[in-house]
LOTI-687261 format. One record per residue (C-alpha): residue in one letter; x, y, z. Coordinates in pm, whole numbers, always signed. Each point is the difference from the previous one (the first is absolute). Example, Ala and Ser with C-alpha at 12.3 -4.5 7.8 and 13.67 -1.06 7.14 Angstrom:
<recs>
+------+--------+--------+--------+
| type |      X |      Y |      Z |
+------+--------+--------+--------+
|    a |  +1230 |   -450 |   +780 |
|    s |   +137 |   +344 |    -66 |
+------+--------+--------+--------+
</recs>
This chain:
<recs>
+------+--------+--------+--------+
| type |      X |      Y |      Z |
+------+--------+--------+--------+
|    m |  -1501 |  +1553 |  -2757 |
|    p |   -344 |   -117 |   +120 |
|    r |   -137 |   +205 |   +291 |
|    h |   -279 |   -106 |   +236 |
|    s |   -183 |   +205 |   +261 |
|    l |    -78 |   -139 |   +345 |
|    l |   -356 |    -70 |   -115 |
|    d |   +133 |   -178 |   -308 |
|    f |   +228 |   -210 |   +217 |
|    l |   -282 |   -105 |   +234 |
|    r |   -199 |   -107 |   -305 |
|    l |   +296 |   -202 |   -129 |
|    v |    +56 |   -200 |   +320 |
|    p |   -279 |   -258 |    -56 |
|    r |   +123 |    -59 |   -356 |
|    y |   +371 |    +62 |    +46 |
|    q |   +111 |   -306 |   -199 |
|    a |   -213 |   +105 |   -297 |
|    h |   +144 |   +352 |    +30 |
|    l |   +356 |   -136 |    -15 |
|    e |    -82 |   -211 |   -305 |
|    d |   -147 |   +307 |   -171 |
|    s |   +308 |   +208 |    +89 |
|    h |   +226 |   -269 |   -144 |
|    a |   -197 |    -12 |   -324 |
|    r |     -3 |   +379 |    -36 |
|    h |   +349 |    +99 |   +113 |
|    g |   +233 |   -300 |    -31 |
|    d |   +216 |   -207 |   +235 |
|    v |   +115 |   +284 |   +230 |
|    v |   -264 |   +248 |   +114 |
|    r |    +48 |   +292 |   +241 |
|    q |   -327 |   +124 |   +149 |
|    d |   -111 |   +272 |   +239 |
|    y |   -258 |   -118 |   +253 |
|    a |   -123 |   +313 |   +178 |
|    g |   +355 |   +129 |    +39 |
|    q |   +155 |   -341 |    +72 |
|    m |   +239 |   -102 |   -279 |
|    a |    +11 |   -368 |    -97 |
|    t |   +191 |   -191 |   -267 |
|    d |   -148 |   -329 |   -119 |
|    f |   +219 |   -260 |   -173 |
|    f |   -191 |   -247 |   -216 |
|    h |   +293 |   -199 |   -136 |
|    p |   +230 |   -196 |   +233 |
|    d |   +311 |    +98 |   -198 |
|    d |    -62 |   +371 |    +66 |
|    a |    -61 |    -58 |   +370 |
|    r |   +307 |   -223 |    +31 |
|    d |   +226 |   +247 |   -185 |
|    f |   -114 |   +287 |   +221 |
|    m |    +51 |   -194 |   +325 |
|    q |   +340 |   -130 |   -109 |
|    h |   +150 |   +318 |   -143 |
|    e |   -175 |   +280 |   +191 |
|    p |    -95 |   -142 |   +342 |
|    d |   +106 |   +317 |   +182 |
|    d |   -253 |   +202 |   -204 |
|    l |   -286 |   -232 |    +89 |
|    v |   -262 |   +179 |   +213 |
|    r |   -287 |   -230 |    +84 |
|    w |   -350 |   +103 |    +94 |
|    e |    +10 |    +31 |   +378 |
|    r |   -339 |   -156 |    +46 |
|    g |    +98 |   -325 |   -172 |
|    p |   +300 |    -91 |   +219 |
|    e |   -194 |   +105 |   +311 |
|    v |   -278 |   -249 |    -75 |
|    f |   +245 |   -272 |   -111 |
|    a |   +192 |    +43 |   +326 |
|    r |   -316 |    -72 |   +198 |
|    l |    -70 |   -313 |   -204 |
|    q |   +349 |   -139 |    -48 |
|    g |   +247 |   +187 |   +221 |
|    q |   +332 |   +141 |   -122 |
|    s |    +32 |   -209 |   -314 |
|    v |   +142 |    +80 |   -343 |
|    l |   -327 |   +176 |    -90 |
|    v |    +54 |   +254 |   +277 |
|    t |   +371 |    +53 |    +59 |
|    e |   +220 |   +237 |   -198 |
|    g |   +366 |    +75 |    -63 |
|    e |   +267 |   -248 |   +106 |
|    v |   -243 |   -217 |   +198 |
|    w |   -219 |    -40 |   -309 |
|    k |   +303 |    -83 |   -217 |
|    a |   +115 |   -269 |   +245 |
|    q |   -348 |   -157 |    +17 |
|    r |    -30 |    +11 |   -378 |
|    r |   +334 |   -177 |    -47 |
|    v |   -118 |   -290 |   +217 |
|    l |   -332 |    -28 |   -185 |
|    l |   +170 |    +11 |   -341 |
|    a |   +214 |   -296 |   +106 |
|    l |   -311 |   -192 |   +110 |
|    f |   -176 |    +66 |   -332 |
|    h |   +303 |    -82 |   -216 |
|    p |   -107 |   -230 |   -289 |
|    q |   +254 |   -264 |   +101 |
|    r |   -142 |    -19 |   +351 |
|    l |   -356 |    -12 |   -133 |
|    n |    +98 |   -277 |   -241 |
|    g |   +121 |   -202 |   +297 |
|    a |   -331 |    +55 |   +178 |
|    l |   -212 |    -91 |   -302 |
|    p |    -42 |   -373 |    +81 |
|    r |   -123 |    +85 |   +350 |
|    l |   -245 |   +257 |   -137 |
|    q |   -129 |   -243 |   -261 |
|    q |    -55 |   -252 |   +278 |
|    v |   -205 |   +257 |   +196 |
|    v |   -229 |    +73 |   -295 |
|    a |    -41 |   -370 |    -84 |
|    s |    -79 |    -87 |   +362 |
|    e |   -259 |   +277 |    +33 |
|    a |   -158 |    -95 |   -333 |
|    d |    -26 |   -367 |    +98 |
|    a |   -149 |    +87 |   +339 |
|    v |   -255 |   +261 |   -109 |
|    l |    -56 |    +16 |   -375 |
|    a |    +17 |   -366 |   -104 |
|    p |   -297 |   -118 |   +215 |
|    l |   -217 |   +288 |   -125 |
|    v |    +87 |    -61 |   -364 |
|    q |    -64 |   -373 |    +33 |
|    a |   -339 |    +72 |   +156 |
|    g |    -87 |   +245 |   -277 |
|    a |    -47 |   +278 |   +256 |
|    a |    +60 |   +369 |    -62 |
|    v |   +341 |   +122 |   +114 |
|    d |    +41 |   +337 |   +173 |
|    l |   +358 |    +79 |    -88 |
|    a |    +36 |   +321 |   +203 |
|    p |    +38 |   -164 |   +346 |
|    w |   +214 |   -276 |   -151 |
|    f |   +240 |   +252 |   -154 |
|    t |    +20 |   +171 |   +338 |
|    q |    +83 |   -330 |   +169 |
|    v |   +263 |    -87 |   -263 |
|    s |   +159 |   +345 |    +28 |
|    m |    +29 |    -34 |   +376 |
|    q |   +159 |   -343 |    -30 |
|    l |   +246 |   +114 |   -267 |
|    i |   +115 |   +294 |   +212 |
|    a |    +29 |   -219 |   +309 |
|    r |   +205 |   -259 |   -188 |
|    l |   +244 |   +267 |   -121 |
|    l |    +22 |   +180 |   +333 |
|    f |     -9 |   -288 |   +247 |
|    d |    +51 |   -311 |   -217 |
|    r |   -307 |   -165 |   +149 |
|    p |   -373 |    -13 |    -79 |
|    l |   -260 |   +182 |   +205 |
|    a |   -270 |   -189 |   +185 |
|    s |   -354 |    +60 |   -127 |
|    r |    -81 |   +202 |   +313 |
|    e |   +305 |   +220 |    -58 |
|    v |    -99 |    +56 |   -363 |
|    t |   -351 |   +107 |   +103 |
|    q |   +116 |   +234 |   +277 |
|    c |   +274 |   +163 |   -207 |
|    s |   -216 |    +36 |   -311 |
|    q |   -265 |   +177 |   +204 |
|    a |   +265 |   +224 |   +157 |
|    i |   +149 |    +93 |   -337 |
|    t |   -339 |    +69 |   -157 |
|    e |    -99 |   +221 |   +294 |
|    l |   +333 |   +184 |     +6 |
|    s |     -8 |    +66 |   -375 |
|    a |   -351 |   +145 |    +15 |
|    r |    +81 |   +211 |   +305 |
|    g |   +323 |   +122 |   -159 |
|    m |   -178 |   +119 |   -315 |
|    r |   -262 |   +184 |   +206 |
|    s |   +267 |   +166 |   +214 |
|    m |   +211 |    +91 |   -304 |
|    f |   -265 |   +237 |   -135 |
|    m |   -155 |   +108 |   +329 |
|    l |    +28 |   +365 |    +94 |
|    p |   +261 |    +27 |   +280 |
|    w |   -234 |   +161 |   +252 |
|    l |   -243 |   -291 |    -44 |
|    d |   +270 |   -256 |    +81 |
|    p |    +52 |    -14 |   +380 |
|    e |   +234 |   -297 |    -26 |
|    g |   +227 |   +199 |   -231 |
|    w |     -8 |   +301 |   +234 |
|    l |    +99 |   -216 |   +296 |
|    s |   +274 |   -163 |   -205 |
|    r |   +154 |   +334 |    -89 |
|    r |    -28 |   +144 |   +351 |
|    s |   +143 |   -313 |   +162 |
|    a |   +332 |    +99 |   -161 |
|    w |    +25 |   +251 |   +286 |
|    r |   +125 |   -288 |   +214 |
|    h |   +346 |    +80 |   -143 |
|    h |    -29 |   +375 |    +73 |
|    p |   +279 |   +150 |   +214 |
|    q |   -249 |   +184 |   +224 |
|    p |   -118 |   -229 |   +285 |
|    f |   -363 |   +116 |    -12 |
|    l |    -43 |    -64 |   -374 |
|    r |   +192 |   -326 |    +35 |
|    a |   -244 |   -118 |   +265 |
|    c |   -295 |   +110 |   -216 |
|    g |   +144 |   -194 |   -292 |
|    r |    +32 |   -317 |   +207 |
|    g |   -357 |    +35 |   +121 |
|    l |   -133 |    +58 |   -352 |
|    d |   +200 |   -296 |   -128 |
|    t |   -155 |   -224 |   +265 |
|    l |   -345 |   +133 |    -92 |
|    r |    +70 |    -58 |   -370 |
|    h |    +96 |   -363 |    +58 |
|    g |   -310 |    -53 |   +212 |
|    l |   -243 |   +158 |   -249 |
|    s |   +166 |   -100 |   -326 |
|    t |   -239 |   -213 |   -206 |
|    t |   +277 |    -38 |   -257 |
|    q |   +235 |   -168 |   +246 |
|    r |   -278 |   -222 |   +133 |
|    g |    -81 |   -105 |   -357 |
|    a |   +365 |    -76 |    -73 |
|    r |    +55 |   -201 |   +319 |
|    p |    -62 |   -356 |   -137 |
|    l |   +239 |    +53 |   -291 |
|    r |   +259 |   +178 |   +213 |
|    q |     -9 |   -274 |   +263 |
|    l |    +47 |   -269 |   -265 |
|    i |   +301 |   +185 |   -142 |
|    e |   +155 |    +54 |   +344 |
|    r |    -34 |   -371 |    +85 |
|    q |   +172 |    -98 |   -323 |
|    i |   +280 |   +251 |    +58 |
|    m |    +71 |   -139 |   +345 |
|    q |     +7 |   -355 |   -141 |
|    a |   +241 |   +109 |   -275 |
|    l |   +240 |   +181 |   +234 |
|    p |   +221 |   -306 |    +72 |
|    l |    +51 |    -40 |   -376 |
|    a |   +108 |   +362 |    -46 |
|    t |   +193 |    +91 |   +315 |
|    g |   +223 |   -176 |   +246 |
|    a |   +333 |   -181 |    -36 |
|    d |   -126 |   -273 |   -237 |
|    a |   -219 |   +220 |   -222 |
|    h |   +238 |    -45 |   -294 |
|    q |    -88 |   -371 |    -11 |
|    h |   -359 |    +76 |   -106 |
|    d |   -117 |   +117 |   -342 |
|    d |   -224 |   +302 |    -51 |
|    q |   -264 |   -170 |   -215 |
|    a |   -265 |   +169 |   +215 |
|    w |     +5 |   +370 |    -80 |
|    v |    -49 |    +90 |   +365 |
|    v |   +343 |   -150 |    +71 |
|    a |   +159 |   +224 |   -264 |
|    l |   -183 |   +303 |   +143 |
|    l |   +127 |    -83 |   +349 |
|    r |   +357 |    -47 |   -119 |
|    a |    -12 |   +341 |   -168 |
|    q |    -58 |   +149 |   +346 |
|    w |   +308 |   -179 |   +140 |
|    p |   +250 |     -4 |   -290 |
|    d |   +304 |    -61 |   +225 |
|    p |    +61 |   -379 |    +22 |
|    a |   +188 |    +54 |   +328 |
|    d |   -311 |   +152 |   +160 |
|    h |   -160 |   -296 |   +177 |
|    t |   -247 |   +207 |   +200 |
|    v |   -347 |   -155 |     +5 |
|    p |   -254 |   +285 |    +27 |
|    l |   -306 |     -2 |   +221 |
|    r |   -358 |    +49 |   -109 |
|    g |    -69 |   +370 |    -54 |
|    d |   +354 |    +74 |   -120 |
|    a |     +7 |   +287 |   -254 |
|    h |   +167 |   -224 |   -259 |
|    l |   -275 |   -260 |    +36 |
|    e |   -263 |   +273 |    -36 |
|    a |   +168 |   +111 |   -323 |
|    v |    -19 |   -355 |   -138 |
|    a |   -364 |    -31 |   +106 |
|    d |    -79 |   +327 |   -180 |
|    q |   +155 |   -133 |   -321 |
|    c |   -197 |   -323 |    +31 |
|    m |   -322 |   +199 |    +47 |
|    t |    +69 |   +184 |   -324 |
|    l |    +76 |   -322 |   -189 |
|    f |   -326 |   -153 |   +123 |
|    l |   -219 |   +304 |    -64 |
|    a |   +150 |   +111 |   -330 |
|    g |    +59 |   -355 |   -122 |
|    h |   -349 |   -120 |    +85 |
|    e |   -173 |   +307 |   -141 |
|    t |   +183 |     -6 |   -333 |
|    t |    +10 |   -377 |    -48 |
|    a |   -360 |    -79 |    +90 |
|    t |   -139 |   +299 |   -192 |
|    s |   +211 |    -72 |   -308 |
|    l |   -102 |   -366 |     -1 |
|    q |   -368 |    +91 |    +25 |
|    w |    +28 |   +243 |   -291 |
|    w |   +201 |   -256 |   -200 |
|    a |   -254 |   -277 |    +57 |
|    s |   -288 |   +229 |    -93 |
|    a |   +173 |   +109 |   -322 |
|    l |    +84 |   -357 |   -102 |
|    a |   -352 |   -121 |    +75 |
|    r |   -129 |   +245 |   -261 |
|    s |   +249 |   -114 |   -266 |
|    p |    +36 |   -376 |    -57 |
|    a |   +266 |    +56 |   -267 |
|    w |   +221 |   +194 |   +238 |
|    m |    -62 |   -260 |   +269 |
|    a |   +125 |   -276 |   -228 |
|    q |   +309 |   +205 |    -86 |
|    a |    +66 |    +66 |   +371 |
|    h |    -26 |   -375 |    +76 |
|    e |   +254 |    -77 |   -270 |
|    e |   +242 |   +271 |   +115 |
|    v |    -14 |   -107 |   +365 |
|    r |    +65 |   -362 |    -90 |
|    r |   +286 |    +91 |   -233 |
|    v |   +179 |   +273 |   +198 |
|    y |    -54 |    -86 |   +365 |
|    f |    -53 |   -373 |    +11 |
|    g |   +210 |    -74 |   -308 |
|    e |   +309 |   +206 |    +88 |
|    g |    -65 |    +59 |   +372 |
|    r |   +118 |   +357 |    +17 |
|    i |   -111 |   +360 |    +47 |
|    g |   +108 |   +250 |   -263 |
|    a |   +236 |   +279 |   +108 |
+------+--------+--------+--------+
</recs>
């Protein structure tokens, strides 16, 4: 088992991705490592990670620092919760990502990509100008996520604001993830604000005061505000489709509708919640995760993919043929 001292770990932080790649090459798909007394298990193959989460979820002990930082960025989403709450959230997300449901969404997603290409790429290509694909991939990723979640496109101003928010939150999250706890005042306030639930009145009052201070000083929450406000507006607009006496008459093509219905599974419950309701907050947290995780993985993967293809014309030609044959020819997503 690889062991690293505290000094070793501090040296690894700036090149953590390269360290993980080296660990994978040396030790295989599942690697258990000791980082200055902190035990960590890294899964490098999705099958191993999936098998462990499916068959041994009660034995899963996550690094405390990770969920703490994710909670600041995204709230109590599937990346943070545990136990029965996590299982319930995971069941809903598995249904949303079912191949049959994605197949049904494919024409809408193709339309998004075609529209963005016509609006941005086509004029540049026709003019013979250089194309910076990184911001375009970011814009496309945002629009794809919005179409799945809300079944509507984002305005250009919304794309800009939310892209900036996501980029800032991702960078701040990575810095906080590997920051020493005593150098992270926001994390200290976050932990101490839990005193607001303490049975002793004095500590409860201290917790409330620290929580107010945390919200006032939190740069993370200020950075997330444009994205969070967009999500909350869309949730309130989707409420009539998910709750109320005639909710069954509407489909759940927009994922936010399905997320809302999961919070009120009883068809006889016609209660329309108010803004700030705990159930609405739970849906907003899930949407934050889908935006942050979806944008980060999609945009980054597309940039790497484009760079790799640009260096290999033969592979690019093969990719063109496969896309035309599989996706446009048969119109489906493989299971």
